[in-house]
Structure formats: structure tokens, C-alpha cells
Phi, psi and omega in degrees: 000150188293326184266015178293137176208159180257146175298156179298321175239120184251130175270335181289155179239022177233048187295335181294343180265358183288347181296342178281348190250150171277168186300319181299320180290321178301315182294322176292318179298316178299321179296320178296321180293320177300312180300317178298317181301327180267009180061030172268071192293322180299316180294318180298311183290332176297323178293314178301318182294334183267357180296148178297150182305325181297338182262341191291339179256008174290143192302313181299320180293317180298314182295314181291323177296314179299316181296324178295317178294322176297316180300328180272358181072023176266074192290318180298316178294322177299319179295321179298314181296317181294319179295318178296318179293320179295319178299316179294319182294316180295325181292329184260352183290139177233121182061230179273358179295120182090002182303309182297309178300328177295315178298319181295316179294323177297322179293319177299318179294325177298314178297321180294323176303316180293317181295328183279310187227006177084000179289146190234355186302313183291329176301312181297320179293321181292322176302316179295318182294315180296318180297317179297327181283320193247354189299331182257007183280125177298148182307319185290350184255002183293129174274171179296323177296320179292327175297317176301318181295320177297319179301316178291326179300324178273337181277318184305320178299335177293332175287336178264006178060041177246007185298332182278350180260209179272160179299159183297328173234245170238168184297150169237122347299165183292146180223168176304150186301334183268015181234058183299145178072006183268358178299322180294325177292319179301314181292318180301319179294322177297317180298321177298314183298331183260013174079011181267069191284328175302317180290323178297316178295323178300317179289329187302320183301317178285321183300315187293337177287347183253353184285152190285338184201173183295324179300319179294323177297313180299317180300317180296316180296315179297326179297317178295316181296321182293342180275357181280085186237130175286155353282156181201151174267005180265153181282080190298320182295321178295316181297315178298317180293320179295317178295319179299321177295320177298318179293320179299317178297319179296314179296326177296317178298327180279351183076020180271091185297320181295313179297320178300312183294321180296316183286329175295322175298315179298318181295315181296321180298324183276326192250344187281345178237083182298158180299321179246134187296338182287344184267079171285151189246115169284338182302310184296314182293317183297310183290329175296315179298313180298318181297321179296320177295319180293322179294320178296320179295316180296331180275007178080010180260015182003106176302135183271188185300322182296318179294316180293321180291326175299321177295319179298321179299317178298313182299320178297322182297323182264005175078020178266081188287336174297313179291323177300315180295318179298313184295319179294322177297317178296322179298316179295317180295326180293335176284327182278319181235071185300132178261002180223150178267006179296142182290127176219163179280098178248031180294156176304325180295319180290321176298317181294324178298314179294320180298319179294322178296318180292319176300316180296322179298310181294325177296317180294323181279343178085045180226087174292332178299307180298322181298315181291323178298313183294323178301320179293323182292326186253018181282345184087004183261000182291146176276332181205155180288157179292159177288171182295341182270355183269103175280198183298327185258351185267158175079012180255122181283119176254097192300139177097343185283328176301312181291326178296319177297318180297325179294328178288332179291329187296000000 
């Protein structure tokens, strides 16, 4: 469109798709992305809901709207938005026009199928499709849409519980045979060098879940932060604050009080005074609260069910259903494997109340997969607690998928 223009500072990482939008829509979309980045989900989704009908099926809007719903754990609604967008895109595509976004939307829908009901067929097909599309693309030629696709290529296997093994095919971009899973790191470093920091931060979240140890995680995070150099059209203070929060959480898990306090100071300095006064941040408060709970656990003072449920109540109030689910799961696990001898109500009635609350949450969000996974985690039958990298969906063996992936490699 003729009046298309980019904001001076852009939070979005799909700028190549903004040409479909007029300036007013771009500014609203960017505002929605800012709110999502700060975990102000209600405000973000209110903007998407108020967009004119003519904008709701534009590719950038569909992808960002779907990603916001996924971030909030509203999987059924995310699938509806993605399916509607894919239908519109396929109807309007001519030749190769829209080829990349179509693959990307199919991959998002594949992940949503797994998150909703545990089905994996589309995940396997999408991994094959993305690899066929991007396996020969040089690192320097990756577009923003392709970066999103690479992120999903490395994320989808975590839903299939293959993250601890070899990649489903080979790395994208390609890397030496003895460096599995490092393609995402290679691409993230290239994006940093070329000033594409929003995209680098986007990849970082998936990358750190695949790194072999905490030192490697710290190195990756510090690398992104060190690339925040003025002048830039990227939101450097947000990127610096977001990385500082990730580091603070990591140091809290390690029980490193000094490192935790230093990074929390850095995060607060970057995030507590937003550029626009309307953008209050749930991100800073939520991650600060979570880090304190993790630090107490690392120090052997294990926060009990009451502390975790209080955190869940806060998360529910601000619409952060991912954190609410995590906190409720931790509350249930603390009853089964108490890390503190402090007296708490761990009666069967209280456990059942929390279990019902978590079941109701997942039913409302539309994820029978997460519900069944969590039931196994909090059944009391586990031999050992999950690692720090195992979220609600990770670390669950879905039998047959390893062999299914290997069959696609052949």
C-alpha cells in the first residue's frame, strides 16, 4: 500500500509482511506486539479484536495474533485464527506468492494440534516441509518469515520429545555433523551481526532449551545482550531487559543470589520505565516473582503449595495462563515431593482441589494434551522431578515418535 511506513522502533519481527498493511494498522499491530512482549495479554488481544475486518486476515496480523494466543495458552482460539488465516492466504495466493507464509501457518497449526490433543501427524509433515524448503538456503539469505519457520523447526520436536536426541533431519542452516542442534545458534549469531535483534531474541527462547549446559545458556544470552548497540531501529531497552530477566531466572535456579540480584537490577532499569506510560509491564513483576520462588527452592527453602498457588492466583488475574498452569503444577508437585518440612495442608482434599483447578484451566484453554501430561507429572508415580528445562509439555515420552521421525529421515 502506498501509505505503508515502518515505526521508528519496531517490536515486530515480520516486517517484510507489513507491505500488506496501511500505516494505521501497522501502528496498532506494533502496539499489540509491545503489549504481548510485556505479557499484557488482555490489552494485546483487545487490539487484535478491534482491528477492522479488512486487516484481520492479513498474514502479519494472523501470525502475530496466533502467536499471542499461543503465548497465553489459548490454543483453541489460536487454531481458529490460524486456520482462518491459512484459508484466506491459500485463496489469494498466486504461484509462489505466499508460499513461505503458508508453510509457516501450517507449522503453527501442526504445533497447535499437538498442544490441543497430542496428535503428531501434522508436526511430522511440517518438519519435512520446512526442511525441504530451507535446507539449502545460505545463512545470509534467511528472511524474517524463514527465521520464524526455523524457530518452529527446532521447537516442534520438543513437543514430540526428541529434543534430547538428534534433529529430525539435519540442522537448518547446515552445520558440521558433530554439532547437532547448533544451526539455530549459527542463525541467531548472524542475525545479531546484521542488527536483526528482534529475530535473534525470538530464536533465543527456543535455542536455550536445546543447549547442553547452563554455561552455554549464559553465553548465548550475553551474546544477544552485547549486540544491543545504538543506533538501532530495534527496541534495545526491551531486549536488554528481557535478556536480563532470563539471566536472573537462570541464576535463581542455580542459587546464585549475587548474579540474580545484579540481573534483576539490570532488568528493572530497562523495563520499569517504559517508553510510553500506557505500557505497564506484567513481564517484570511476573518474572521477578518467579525468580524469587526459584531462588528459595535452590536455597533448600522450597516454596510450598501455598506460595505457588498465590503466584497462580496473580497469573490468572493478569491473564498469564501459561504461568498459572506452571504455578499450579509446581504447587501439586510440592505436595507430593515436599522440599520443606514446614507444615502445610497436603491433605488429599487439598491436592484434589488443586488438580481440579488445573484440569478446569486446561479444559477452558483447550488442551487435553497438557492435561494428560500434567496428570502424569503430579500423580506421585514419578521417580524423579523434571529437569529445569521440562515445562508442562517437555520431557514426556510420546512412544513411536522417535521411529516416526527416523522414517522421515530415510
